[in-house]
FIKOLZA-1660 file (N, C-alpha, C; in steps of 0.1 Angstrom, whole numbers, plus 5000, padded with zeros to 4 digits):
% residues 246
   i   px   py   pz ch aa at
   1 5675 5510 8022  A  M  N
   1 5688 5504 8025  A  M CA
   1 5699 5514 8021  A  M  C
   2 5711 5513 8028  A  R  N
   2 5722 5522 8024  A  R CA
   2 5732 5514 8015  A  R  C
   3 5734 5518 8003  A  L  N
   3 5743 5511 7994  A  L CA
   3 5755 5520 7990  A  L  C
   4 5766 5513 7989  A  L  N
   4 5778 5520 7984  A  L CA
   4 5782 5514 7971  A  L  C
   5 5784 5523 7961  A  I  N
   5 5789 5519 7948  A  I CA
   5 5803 5524 7945  A  I  C
   6 5812 5516 7943  A  A  N
   6 5826 5520 7939  A  A CA
   6 5828 5516 7925  A  A  C
   7 5828 5527 7916  A  E  N
   7 5829 5525 7902  A  E CA
   7 5835 5537 7895  A  E  C
   8 5846 5535 7888  A  D  N
   8 5853 5547 7883  A  D CA
   8 5847 5551 7869  A  D  C
   9 5839 5543 7863  A  D  N
   9 5832 5547 7851  A  D CA
   9 5820 5556 7855  A  D  C
  10 5821 5569 7854  A  K  N
  10 5811 5578 7859  A  K CA
  10 5797 5575 7853  A  K  C
  11 5797 5573 7840  A  A  N
  11 5784 5570 7834  A  A CA
  11 5777 5558 7839  A  A  C
  12 5785 5547 7841  A  L  N
  12 5780 5535 7847  A  L CA
  12 5776 5537 7861  A  L  C
  13 5784 5544 7868  A  G  N
  13 5781 5547 7882  A  G CA
  13 5768 5554 7884  A  G  C
  14 5765 5564 7876  A  L  N
  14 5753 5572 7876  A  L CA
  14 5741 5563 7872  A  L  C
  15 5743 5554 7862  A  F  N
  15 5733 5545 7858  A  F CA
  15 5729 5536 7869  A  F  C
  16 5739 5530 7876  A  L  N
  16 5736 5522 7888  A  L CA
  16 5729 5529 7899  A  L  C
  17 5734 5541 7901  A  T  N
  17 5728 5549 7912  A  T CA
  17 5713 5552 7910  A  T  C
  18 5710 5557 7898  A  R  N
  18 5696 5560 7895  A  R CA
  18 5687 5547 7895  A  R  C
  19 5692 5536 7890  A  G  N
  19 5685 5524 7890  A  G CA
  19 5682 5519 7904  A  G  C
  20 5692 5520 7913  A  L  N
  20 5690 5515 7927  A  L CA
  20 5682 5525 7936  A  L  C
  21 5684 5538 7933  A  E  N
  21 5676 5548 7940  A  E CA
  21 5661 5547 7936  A  E  C
  22 5658 5543 7924  A  A  N
  22 5644 5541 7920  A  A CA
  22 5638 5530 7929  A  A  C
  23 5646 5521 7935  A  D  N
  23 5641 5510 7944  A  D CA
  23 5639 5515 7958  A  D  C
  24 5643 5528 7960  A  G  N
  24 5641 5534 7973  A  G CA
  24 5654 5534 7982  A  G  C
  25 5665 5529 7976  A  H  N
  25 5678 5528 7984  A  H CA
  25 5685 5542 7984  A  H  C
  26 5692 5544 7994  A  R  N
  26 5701 5556 7995  A  R CA
  26 5715 5551 7990  A  R  C
  27 5720 5558 7980  A  V  N
  27 5732 5553 7974  A  V CA
  27 5743 5564 7975  A  V  C
  28 5755 5559 7978  A  R  N
  28 5767 5568 7978  A  R CA
  28 5776 5562 7967  A  R  C
  29 5780 5571 7958  A  L  N
  29 5789 5567 7947  A  L CA
  29 5803 5573 7949  A  L  C
  30 5813 5564 7948  A  T  N
  30 5827 5568 7948  A  T CA
  30 5834 5563 7936  A  T  C
  31 5844 5571 7932  A  C  N
  31 5850 5568 7919  A  C CA
  31 5865 5563 7920  A  C  C
  32 5870 5561 7932  A  D  N
  32 5883 5555 7933  A  D CA
  32 5884 5547 7946  A  D  C
  33 5893 5538 7946  A  G  N
  33 5894 5528 7957  A  G CA
  33 5896 5534 7971  A  G  C
  34 5904 5545 7972  A  G  N
  34 5907 5551 7984  A  G CA
  34 5894 5557 7990  A  G  C
  35 5887 5564 7982  A  A  N
  35 5874 5570 7986  A  A CA
  35 5864 5559 7990  A  A  C
  36 5864 5548 7983  A  A  N
  36 5855 5537 7986  A  A CA
  36 5857 5532 8000  A  A  C
  37 5870 5530 8004  A  V  N
  37 5873 5525 8018  A  V CA
  37 5869 5535 8028  A  V  C
  38 5871 5548 8026  A  E  N
  38 5867 5558 8035  A  E CA
  38 5852 5558 8037  A  E  C
  39 5845 5557 8025  A  A  N
  39 5830 5558 8026  A  A CA
  39 5825 5545 8033  A  A  C
  40 5831 5534 8031  A  F  N
  40 5827 5522 8038  A  F CA
  40 5829 5523 8053  A  F  C
  41 5840 5529 8057  A  R  N
  41 5843 5531 8071  A  R CA
  41 5833 5541 8078  A  R  C
  42 5830 5552 8070  A  E  N
  42 5821 5562 8075  A  E CA
  42 5806 5557 8076  A  E  C
  43 5801 5551 8066  A  D  N
  43 5787 5548 8064  A  D CA
  43 5782 5534 8068  A  D  C
  44 5792 5525 8069  A  T  N
  44 5788 5511 8072  A  T CA
  44 5776 5507 8063  A  T  C
  45 5777 5506 8050  A  P  N
  45 5766 5504 8041  A  P CA
  45 5760 5490 8042  A  P  C
  46 5748 5488 8040  A  D  N
  46 5741 5475 8040  A  D CA
  46 5746 5466 8029  A  D  C
  47 5751 5472 8018  A  L  N
  47 5756 5464 8007  A  L CA
  47 5766 5473 7999  A  L  C
  48 5777 5467 7994  A  T  N
  48 5786 5474 7986  A  T CA
  48 5787 5467 7972  A  T  C
  49 5787 5475 7962  A  I  N
  49 5789 5471 7948  A  I CA
  49 5803 5476 7944  A  I  C
  50 5812 5467 7941  A  L  N
  50 5826 5471 7940  A  L CA
  50 5832 5467 7926  A  L  C
  51 5836 5477 7919  A  D  N
  51 5843 5474 7906  A  D CA
  51 5858 5471 7909  A  D  C
  52 5864 5462 7901  A  L  N
  52 5878 5458 7903  A  L CA
  52 5888 5468 7898  A  L  C
  53 5885 5474 7886  A  N  N
  53 5895 5483 7880  A  N CA
  53 5892 5498 7884  A  N  C
  54 5899 5502 7894  A  M  N
  54 5898 5516 7900  A  M CA
  54 5911 5522 7903  A  M  C
  55 5912 5535 7902  A  P  N
  55 5925 5542 7905  A  P CA
  55 5927 5543 7920  A  P  C
  56 5939 5547 7924  A  V  N
  56 5943 5548 7938  A  V CA
  56 5945 5535 7945  A  V  C
  57 5934 5527 7946  A  K  N
  57 5934 5513 7951  A  K CA
  57 5925 5505 7942  A  K  C
  58 5930 5494 7938  A  D  N
  58 5921 5486 7929  A  D CA
  58 5911 5478 7938  A  D  C
  59 5901 5472 7931  A  G  N
  59 5890 5466 7938  A  G CA
  59 5895 5455 7948  A  G  C
  60 5905 5447 7944  A  E  N
  60 5909 5437 7953  A  E CA
  60 5915 5442 7966  A  E  C
  61 5923 5453 7965  A  Q  N
  61 5928 5460 7977  A  Q CA
  61 5916 5465 7985  A  Q  C
  62 5906 5471 7979  A  V  N
  62 5895 5476 7986  A  V CA
  62 5888 5465 7993  A  V  C
  63 5886 5454 7986  A  L  N
  63 5879 5442 7992  A  L CA
  63 5886 5437 8005  A  L  C
  64 5900 5436 8004  A  Q  N
  64 5907 5432 8015  A  Q CA
  64 5906 5442 8027  A  Q  C
  65 5906 5455 8024  A  E  N
  65 5905 5464 8035  A  E CA
  65 5891 5465 8042  A  E  C
  66 5881 5464 8033  A  V  N
  66 5867 5465 8039  A  V CA
  66 5864 5452 8047  A  V  C
  67 5870 5441 8043  A  R  N
  67 5868 5429 8051  A  R CA
  67 5875 5430 8065  A  R  C
  68 5886 5438 8066  A  L  N
  68 5892 5440 8079  A  L CA
  68 5883 5449 8087  A  L  C
  69 5876 5458 8081  A  I  N
  69 5867 5467 8088  A  I CA
  69 5854 5460 8093  A  I  C
  70 5848 5452 8084  A  N  N
  70 5836 5444 8087  A  N CA
  70 5836 5432 8078  A  N  C
  71 5836 5420 8084  A  A  N
  71 5837 5408 8077  A  A CA
  71 5823 5402 8072  A  A  C
  72 5812 5409 8076  A  D  N
  72 5799 5403 8074  A  D CA
  72 5791 5411 8063  A  D  C
  73 5792 5424 8062  A  L  N
  73 5783 5431 8053  A  L CA
  73 5786 5427 8038  A  L  C
  74 5775 5425 8031  A  P  N
  74 5776 5419 8017  A  P CA
  74 5784 5428 8007  A  P  C
  75 5792 5421 7999  A  V  N
  75 5799 5428 7988  A  V CA
  75 5797 5421 7975  A  V  C
  76 5792 5428 7965  A  L  N
  76 5790 5422 7952  A  L CA
  76 5801 5429 7943  A  L  C
  77 5809 5421 7937  A  V  N
  77 5820 5425 7928  A  V CA
  77 5815 5426 7913  A  V  C
  78 5819 5437 7907  A  L  N
  78 5816 5438 7892  A  L CA
  78 5830 5438 7885  A  L  C
  79 5831 5431 7875  A  T  N
  79 5844 5431 7867  A  T CA
  79 5842 5428 7853  A  T  C
  80 5851 5434 7845  A  A  N
  80 5851 5430 7830  A  A CA
  80 5861 5419 7828  A  A  C
  81 5869 5415 7838  A  R  N
  81 5879 5405 7837  A  R CA
  81 5872 5391 7835  A  R  C
  82 5877 5383 7826  A  Q  N
  82 5871 5370 7823  A  Q CA
  82 5879 5359 7830  A  Q  C
  83 5891 5361 7835  A  E  N
  83 5899 5351 7841  A  E CA
  83 5892 5344 7853  A  E  C
  84 5892 5331 7853  A  V  N
  84 5886 5323 7864  A  V CA
  84 5894 5326 7877  A  V  C
  85 5907 5327 7875  A  D  N
  85 5915 5330 7887  A  D CA
  85 5911 5342 7895  A  D  C
  86 5908 5353 7887  A  T  N
  86 5904 5366 7893  A  T CA
  86 5891 5364 7901  A  T  C
  87 5882 5357 7895  A  R  N
  87 5869 5355 7902  A  R CA
  87 5871 5346 7915  A  R  C
  88 5879 5336 7914  A  V  N
  88 5881 5327 7925  A  V CA
  88 5888 5335 7936  A  V  C
  89 5898 5343 7932  A  R  N
  89 5905 5351 7942  A  R CA
  89 5896 5360 7950  A  R  C
  90 5887 5367 7943  A  C  N
  90 5878 5376 7949  A  C CA
  90 5868 5369 7959  A  C  C
  91 5863 5358 7955  A  L  N
  91 5854 5350 7963  A  L CA
  91 5862 5345 7976  A  L  C
  92 5874 5341 7974  A  D  N
  92 5882 5337 7985  A  D CA
  92 5886 5348 7995  A  D  C
  93 5887 5360 7989  A  Q  N
  93 5890 5372 7997  A  Q CA
  93 5878 5378 8004  A  Q  C
  94 5866 5372 8002  A  G  N
  94 5855 5377 8010  A  G CA
  94 5843 5383 8002  A  G  C
  95 5844 5383 7989  A  A  N
  95 5832 5387 7981  A  A CA
  95 5821 5377 7982  A  A  C
  96 5808 5383 7983  A  D  N
  96 5797 5374 7985  A  D CA
  96 5791 5370 7971  A  D  C
  97 5793 5378 7961  A  D  N
  97 5788 5375 7948  A  D CA
  97 5797 5382 7938  A  D  C
  98 5796 5378 7925  A  L  N
  98 5804 5384 7914  A  L CA
  98 5796 5384 7901  A  L  C
  99 5796 5396 7894  A  M  N
  99 5790 5397 7881  A  M CA
  99 5800 5402 7871  A  M  C
 100 5800 5397 7859  A  T  N
 100 5809 5401 7849  A  T CA
 100 5801 5411 7840  A  T  C
 101 5809 5421 7835  A  K  N
 101 5804 5431 7826  A  K CA
 101 5804 5426 7812  A  K  C
 102 5795 5429 7803  A  P  N
 102 5782 5437 7806  A  P CA
 102 5772 5428 7814  A  P  C
 103 5763 5435 7821  A  F  N
 103 5754 5428 7829  A  F CA
 103 5740 5434 7828  A  F  C
 104 5730 5427 7833  A  S  N
 104 5716 5432 7833  A  S CA
 104 5714 5439 7846  A  S  C
 105 5708 5452 7846  A  L  N
 105 5705 5459 7858  A  L CA
 105 5694 5451 7866  A  L  C
 106 5685 5445 7858  A  H  N
 106 5674 5437 7864  A  H CA
 106 5680 5426 7872  A  H  C
 107 5690 5419 7867  A  E  N
 107 5696 5408 7874  A  E CA
 107 5704 5413 7886  A  E  C
 108 5711 5424 7884  A  L  N
 108 5719 5430 7895  A  L CA
 108 5710 5433 7907  A  L  C
 109 5699 5440 7904  A  R  N
 109 5690 5443 7915  A  R CA
 109 5685 5431 7922  A  R  C
 110 5682 5420 7915  A  A  N
 110 5677 5407 7921  A  A CA
 110 5688 5401 7930  A  A  C
 111 5701 5402 7925  A  R  N
 111 5712 5397 7933  A  R CA
 111 5714 5405 7946  A  R  C
 112 5712 5418 7945  A  C  N
 112 5713 5426 7957  A  C CA
 112 5702 5422 7967  A  C  C
 113 5690 5420 7962  A  R  N
 113 5679 5416 7971  A  R CA
 113 5683 5403 7978  A  R  C
 114 5688 5394 7970  A  A  N
 114 5691 5380 7976  A  A CA
 114 5702 5382 7986  A  A  C
 115 5712 5390 7984  A  L  N
 115 5723 5391 7993  A  L CA
 115 5718 5398 8006  A  L  C
 116 5709 5408 8005  A  L  N
 116 5704 5414 8017  A  L CA
 116 5695 5405 8025  A  L  C
 117 5688 5396 8018  A  R  N
 117 5679 5387 8026  A  R CA
 117 5687 5377 8034  A  R  C
 118 5699 5374 8029  A  R  N
 118 5707 5364 8036  A  R CA
 118 5714 5370 8049  A  R  C
 119 5715 5383 8049  A  K  N
 119 5723 5389 8060  A  K CA
 119 5714 5393 8071  A  K  C
 120 5714 5386 8083  A  R  N
 120 5706 5390 8094  A  R CA
 120 5710 5404 8099  A  R  C
 121 5723 5407 8098  A  E  N
 121 5727 5420 8103  A  E CA
 121 5721 5432 8096  A  E  C
 122 5715 5429 8085  A  A  N
 122 5709 5441 8077  A  A CA
 122 5697 5447 8083  A  A  C
 123 5691 5440 8093  A  R  N
 123 5679 5445 8100  A  R CA
 123 5668 5449 8090  A  R  C
 124 5663 5439 8083  A  L  N
 124 5654 5442 8072  A  L CA
 124 5640 5446 8077  A  L  C
 125 5636 5442 8089  A  Q  N
 125 5623 5445 8094  A  Q CA
 125 5625 5454 8106  A  Q  C
 126 5619 5466 8106  A  L  N
 126 5620 5475 8117  A  L CA
 126 5606 5477 8123  A  L  C
 127 5605 5478 8136  A  R  N
 127 5591 5479 8143  A  R CA
 127 5592 5489 8154  A  R  C
 128 5581 5496 8155  A  A  N
 128 5579 5505 8167  A  A CA
 128 5564 5505 8170  A  A  C
 129 5560 5498 8181  A  G  N
 129 5546 5496 8184  A  G CA
 129 5539 5488 8173  A  G  C
 130 5528 5494 8167  A  D  N
 130 5521 5487 8156  A  D CA
 130 5526 5492 8142  A  D  C
 131 5537 5499 8142  A  L  N
 131 5543 5503 8129  A  L CA
 131 5554 5494 8125  A  L  C
 132 5553 5489 8112  A  E  N
 132 5563 5479 8107  A  E CA
 132 5568 5485 8094  A  E  C
 133 5582 5484 8093  A  L  N
 133 5588 5489 8081  A  L CA
 133 5596 5477 8075  A  L  C
 134 5594 5474 8062  A  D  N
 134 5602 5464 8055  A  D CA
 134 5611 5471 8046  A  D  C
 135 5624 5471 8050  A  R  N
 135 5634 5478 8043  A  R CA
 135 5637 5472 8029  A  R  C
 136 5635 5460 8027  A  L  N
 136 5638 5453 8014  A  L CA
 136 5627 5455 8004  A  L  C
 137 5614 5453 8009  A  D  N
 137 5603 5455 8000  A  D CA
 137 5598 5470 7999  A  D  C
 138 5604 5478 8008  A  H  N
 138 5601 5493 8008  A  H CA
 138 5587 5495 8011  A  H  C
 139 5581 5488 8021  A  T  N
 139 5567 5490 8025  A  T CA
 139 5566 5494 8039  A  T  C
 140 5555 5500 8043  A  A  N
 140 5552 5504 8056  A  A CA
 140 5538 5500 8060  A  A  C
 141 5536 5495 8072  A  R  N
 141 5523 5492 8077  A  R CA
 141 5521 5497 8091  A  R  C
 142 5509 5501 8094  A  R  N
 142 5505 5504 8108  A  R CA
 142 5492 5498 8111  A  R  C
 143 5492 5490 8121  A  G  N
 143 5480 5482 8125  A  G CA
 143 5476 5473 8114  A  G  C
 144 5486 5468 8106  A  G  N
 144 5483 5458 8096  A  G CA
 144 5478 5465 8083  A  G  C
 145 5476 5478 8083  A  L  N
 145 5472 5485 8070  A  L CA
 145 5484 5491 8064  A  L  C
 146 5485 5490 8051  A  Q  N
 146 5496 5495 8043  A  Q CA
 146 5495 5510 8042  A  Q  C
 147 5507 5517 8043  A  I  N
 147 5508 5531 8042  A  I CA
 147 5517 5534 8030  A  I  C
 148 5512 5542 8021  A  V  N
 148 5519 5545 8009  A  V CA
 148 5528 5557 8012  A  V  C
 149 5542 5555 8011  A  L  N
 149 5551 5565 8013  A  L CA
 149 5560 5568 8001  A  L  C
 150 5564 5581 7999  A  T  N
 150 5573 5584 7988  A  T CA
 150 5587 5579 7993  A  T  C
 151 5596 5579 7983  A  N  N
 151 5610 5574 7987  A  N CA
 151 5616 5583 7998  A  N  C
 152 5614 5596 7997  A  K  N
 152 5620 5604 8008  A  K CA
 152 5613 5602 8021  A  K  C
 153 5600 5601 8021  A  E  N
 153 5593 5598 8033  A  E CA
 153 5598 5585 8040  A  E  C
 154 5599 5575 8031  A  F  N
 154 5604 5562 8036  A  F CA
 154 5618 5563 8042  A  F  C
 155 5627 5570 8035  A  A  N
 155 5641 5571 8039  A  A CA
 155 5641 5579 8052  A  A  C
 156 5633 5589 8054  A  L  N
 156 5633 5597 8067  A  L CA
 156 5628 5588 8078  A  L  C
 157 5617 5581 8076  A  L  N
 157 5612 5572 8087  A  L CA
 157 5622 5560 8090  A  L  C
 158 5628 5555 8079  A  E  N
 158 5638 5544 8081  A  E CA
 158 5650 5549 8090  A  E  C
 159 5655 5561 8087  A  H  N
 159 5666 5566 8094  A  H CA
 159 5663 5569 8109  A  H  C
 160 5651 5574 8111  A  L  N
 160 5646 5576 8125  A  L CA
 160 5645 5563 8132  A  L  C
 161 5640 5552 8126  A  M  N
 161 5638 5539 8132  A  M CA
 161 5651 5532 8134  A  M  C
 162 5660 5534 8125  A  L  N
 162 5673 5528 8127  A  L CA
 162 5681 5534 8139  A  L  C
 163 5677 5546 8142  A  N  N
 163 5683 5553 8154  A  N CA
 163 5673 5554 8166  A  N  C
 164 5664 5544 8166  A  R  N
 164 5654 5544 8176  A  R CA
 164 5659 5546 8190  A  R  C
 165 5652 5554 8198  A  G  N
 165 5656 5557 8212  A  G CA
 165 5666 5568 8213  A  G  C
 166 5671 5574 8201  A  H  N
 166 5680 5585 8201  A  H CA
 166 5675 5596 8194  A  H  C
 167 5678 5608 8198  A  C  N
 167 5674 5620 8190  A  C CA
 167 5683 5622 8178  A  C  C
 168 5677 5624 8167  A  V  N
 168 5684 5626 8154  A  V CA
 168 5682 5640 8150  A  V  C
 169 5693 5647 8149  A  S  N
 169 5693 5662 8146  A  S CA
 169 5688 5664 8132  A  S  C
 170 5683 5676 8130  A  R  N
 170 5680 5681 8116  A  R CA
 170 5692 5680 8107  A  R  C
 171 5703 5684 8112  A  V  N
 171 5716 5684 8104  A  V CA
 171 5719 5670 8099  A  V  C
 172 5718 5660 8108  A  D  N
 172 5720 5646 8105  A  D CA
 172 5710 5641 8094  A  D  C
 173 5697 5645 8096  A  L  N
 173 5687 5641 8086  A  L CA
 173 5689 5647 8073  A  L  C
 174 5693 5660 8072  A  L  N
 174 5696 5667 8060  A  L CA
 174 5708 5659 8052  A  L  C
 175 5718 5656 8060  A  D  N
 175 5729 5649 8054  A  D CA
 175 5726 5635 8049  A  D  C
 176 5719 5627 8058  A  S  N
 176 5717 5613 8056  A  S CA
 176 5706 5610 8045  A  S  C
 177 5695 5618 8046  A  V  N
 177 5683 5616 8038  A  V CA
 177 5684 5624 8025  A  V  C
 178 5688 5637 8026  A  W  N
 178 5688 5645 8014  A  W CA
 178 5701 5649 8008  A  W  C
 179 5712 5644 8015  A  N  N
 179 5726 5647 8010  A  N CA
 179 5728 5662 8008  A  N  C
 180 5723 5669 8018  A  M  N
 180 5724 5684 8018  A  M CA
 180 5733 5689 8028  A  M  C
 181 5740 5700 8025  A  E  N
 181 5749 5706 8035  A  E CA
 181 5741 5713 8046  A  E  C
 182 5746 5711 8059  A  P  N
 182 5738 5717 8070  A  P CA
 182 5737 5732 8069  A  P  C
 183 5747 5739 8061  A  A  N
 183 5747 5753 8060  A  A CA
 183 5735 5759 8052  A  A  C
 184 5729 5750 8044  A  Q  N
 184 5718 5754 8036  A  Q CA
 184 5705 5756 8045  A  Q  C
 185 5699 5768 8043  A  T  N
 185 5687 5771 8051  A  T CA
 185 5675 5765 8045  A  T  C
 186 5669 5756 8052  A  T  N
 186 5657 5749 8047  A  T CA
 186 5649 5743 8059  A  T  C
 187 5636 5742 8057  A  N  N
 187 5627 5736 8067  A  N CA
 187 5622 5723 8061  A  N  C
 188 5629 5717 8052  A  I  N
 188 5624 5705 8045  A  I CA
 188 5622 5693 8055  A  I  C
 189 5631 5692 8065  A  V  N
 189 5629 5681 8074  A  V CA
 189 5616 5682 8082  A  V  C
 190 5613 5694 8087  A  D  N
 190 5600 5696 8094  A  D CA
 190 5588 5694 8085  A  D  C
 191 5589 5698 8072  A  V  N
 191 5578 5696 8063  A  V CA
 191 5576 5681 8061  A  V  C
 192 5586 5673 8059  A  Y  N
 192 5585 5659 8057  A  Y CA
 192 5581 5651 8069  A  Y  C
 193 5585 5656 8081  A  V  N
 193 5580 5650 8093  A  V CA
 193 5565 5652 8095  A  V  C
 194 5560 5664 8091  A  N  N
 194 5546 5666 8091  A  N CA
 194 5538 5657 8081  A  N  C
 195 5544 5655 8069  A  Y  N
 195 5538 5646 8059  A  Y CA
 195 5537 5632 8066  A  Y  C
 196 5548 5627 8072  A  L  N
 196 5548 5614 8078  A  L CA
 196 5537 5613 8089  A  L  C
 197 5537 5623 8097  A  R  N
 197 5527 5623 8109  A  R CA
 197 5513 5622 8103  A  R  C
 198 5510 5629 8092  A  R  N
 198 5496 5628 8087  A  R CA
 198 5493 5614 8082  A  R  C
 199 5503 5608 8074  A  K  N
 199 5501 5595 8069  A  K CA
 199 5500 5584 8080  A  K  C
 200 5508 5586 8090  A  L  N
 200 5508 5576 8101  A  L CA
 200 5497 5578 8111  A  L  C
 201 5489 5589 8109  A  K  N
 201 5479 5593 8119  A  K CA
 201 5485 5595 8133  A  K  C
 202 5495 5603 8133  A  D  N
 202 5503 5605 8145  A  D CA
 202 5505 5620 8147  A  D  C
 203 5494 5627 8150  A  P  N
 203 5494 5642 8150  A  P CA
 203 5503 5647 8161  A  P  C
 204 5508 5660 8159  A  P  N
 204 5517 5666 8169  A  P CA
 204 5510 5666 8183  A  P  C
 205 5518 5664 8194  A  P  N
 205 5532 5664 8195  A  P CA
 205 5538 5650 8191  A  P  C
 206 5530 5640 8187  A  G  N
 206 5534 5628 8182  A  G CA
 206 5538 5617 8193  A  G  C
 207 5534 5605 8190  A  H  N
 207 5538 5594 8199  A  H CA
 207 5548 5585 8192  A  H  C
 208 5546 5583 8179  A  L  N
 208 5556 5575 8171  A  L CA
 208 5568 5584 8168  A  L  C
 209 5566 5596 8163  A  I  N
 209 5577 5605 8160  A  I CA
 209 5575 5617 8169  A  I  C
 210 5585 5619 8178  A  R  N
 210 5584 5630 8188  A  R CA
 210 5595 5641 8185  A  R  C
 211 5591 5653 8187  A  T  N
 211 5600 5664 8186  A  T CA
 211 5608 5666 8198  A  T  C
 212 5621 5667 8197  A  V  N
 212 5630 5671 8208  A  V CA
 212 5633 5686 8206  A  V  C
 213 5627 5694 8214  A  R  N
 213 5628 5708 8211  A  R CA
 213 5642 5713 8210  A  R  C
 214 5645 5721 8200  A  G  N
 214 5658 5726 8198  A  G CA
 214 5668 5717 8193  A  G  C
 215 5665 5704 8191  A  Q  N
 215 5675 5694 8187  A  Q CA
 215 5671 5686 8175  A  Q  C
 216 5659 5680 8174  A  G  N
 216 5656 5672 8163  A  G CA
 216 5644 5663 8165  A  G  C
 217 5644 5651 8161  A  Y  N
 217 5633 5642 8162  A  Y CA
 217 5637 5628 8167  A  Y  C
 218 5628 5621 8173  A  T  N
 218 5631 5607 8178  A  T CA
 218 5619 5598 8176  A  T  C
 219 5622 5585 8173  A  V  N
 219 5612 5575 8175  A  V CA
 219 5616 5568 8188  A  V  C
 220 5607 5569 8198  A  P  N
 220 5611 5564 8212  A  P CA
 220 5613 5549 8212  A  P  C
 221 5621 5544 8222  A  S  N
 221 5623 5530 8224  A  S CA
 221 5609 5524 8228  A  S  C
 222 5609 5511 8228  A  E  N
 222 5596 5504 8231  A  E CA
 222 5592 5507 8245  A  E  C
 223 5601 5508 8255  A  A  N
 223 5597 5511 8269  A  A CA
 223 5591 5525 8270  A  A  C
 224 5595 5534 8261  A  D  N
 224 5590 5548 8262  A  D CA
 224 5578 5550 8252  A  D  C
 225 5575 5540 8244  A  L  N
 225 5564 5542 8234  A  L CA
 225 5551 5539 8240  A  L  C
 226 5545 5549 8246  A  V  N
 226 5532 5548 8252  A  V CA
 226 5521 5555 8244  A  V  C
 227 5511 5548 8240  A  F  N
 227 5500 5555 8232  A  F CA
 227 5489 5559 8242  A  F  C
 228 5482 5570 8239  A  P  N
 228 5471 5574 8247  A  P CA
 228 5460 5564 8247  A  P  C
 229 5454 5561 8258  A  I  N
 229 5443 5552 8260  A  I CA
 229 5431 5560 8263  A  I  C
 230 5420 5557 8255  A  L  N
 230 5408 5564 8257  A  L CA
 230 5402 5559 8270  A  L  C
 231 5399 5569 8280  A  S  N
 231 5393 5565 8292  A  S CA
 231 5378 5564 8291  A  S  C
 232 5371 5556 8300  A  P  N
 232 5357 5555 8300  A  P CA
 232 5351 5568 8305  A  P  C
 233 5339 5571 8301  A  L  N
 233 5332 5583 8306  A  L CA
 233 5332 5584 8321  A  L  C
 234 5336 5595 8327  A  P  N
 234 5336 5596 8341  A  P CA
 234 5323 5596 8348  A  P  C
 235 5322 5591 8360  A  A  N
 235 5309 5592 8367  A  A CA
 235 5305 5606 8370  A  A  C
 236 5292 5608 8372  A  P  N
 236 5287 5622 8375  A  P CA
 236 5295 5628 8387  A  P  C
 237 5300 5640 8385  A  G  N
 237 5307 5647 8395  A  G CA
 237 5322 5644 8396  A  G  C
 238 5326 5633 8389  A  A  N
 238 5340 5630 8389  A  A CA
 238 5348 5639 8380  A  A  C
 239 5361 5640 8383  A  V  N
 239 5370 5648 8375  A  V CA
 239 5375 5640 8363  A  V  C
 240 5374 5645 8351  A  N  N
 240 5378 5638 8339  A  N CA
 240 5394 5639 8338  A  N  C
 241 5401 5628 8339  A  P  N
 241 5416 5629 8338  A  P CA
 241 5420 5634 8324  A  P  C
 242 5431 5642 8324  A  V  N
 242 5437 5647 8312  A  V CA
 242 5449 5639 8308  A  V  C
 243 5449 5634 8296  A  L  N
 243 5460 5626 8291  A  L CA
 243 5472 5636 8289  A  L  C
 244 5484 5631 8293  A  D  N
 244 5496 5639 8290  A  D CA
 244 5501 5634 8277  A  D  C
 245 5501 5643 8267  A  A  N
 245 5505 5639 8253  A  A CA
 245 5520 5642 8251  A  A  C
 246 5527 5646 8261  A  N  N
 246 5541 5649 8259  A  N CA
 246 5549 5637 8261  A  N  C
% end
């Protein structure tokens, strides 16, 4: 899942980032309210964790602005303020949940899971043929059998399936999955696609993950997702048909 953290305390922000990345989430950390609004507009995160005391724009201003951009995506507010009025105001302005500092990371992770489960827009289950991806539990299955994926493998497959039916460029994958600049020369995308193909038993040219020559990769739409079917043995003298794997 894509998470946005808006927290001006850098040490706390890094602590939250590492804890949530360990759950397999992709996290973007911002340290002021203006950057938080821009990040929300650019990334449309599945969940936002928002501190109230931030420079440029405070958390309440950010909450009001992100609710104008999207009224449904979950927002969890963090605050050291103890006043009941502040908490009531945040909830009335569109916050889905609120935690006061200091807090337990274990509880925060549980609250995040609960918020994500409640939001149908989060698209927690992704499917392509007999491949199933559970974005909340961070599990993958094909044909009912569990496939063990690393966090990066899961994030790569998740991004491709979220953009199902469209070609995703290597530049986009480098930015979205690895947070790397496109100018950096690397074949890491191709390496990880090969890892996925081996684990999914989807050898090149691939039916679940297809190469778009010179552009990138795609998970085809359901209408285009055709798996090869083993033909019966041909009769004597008959021509054996050749399956088109492209």
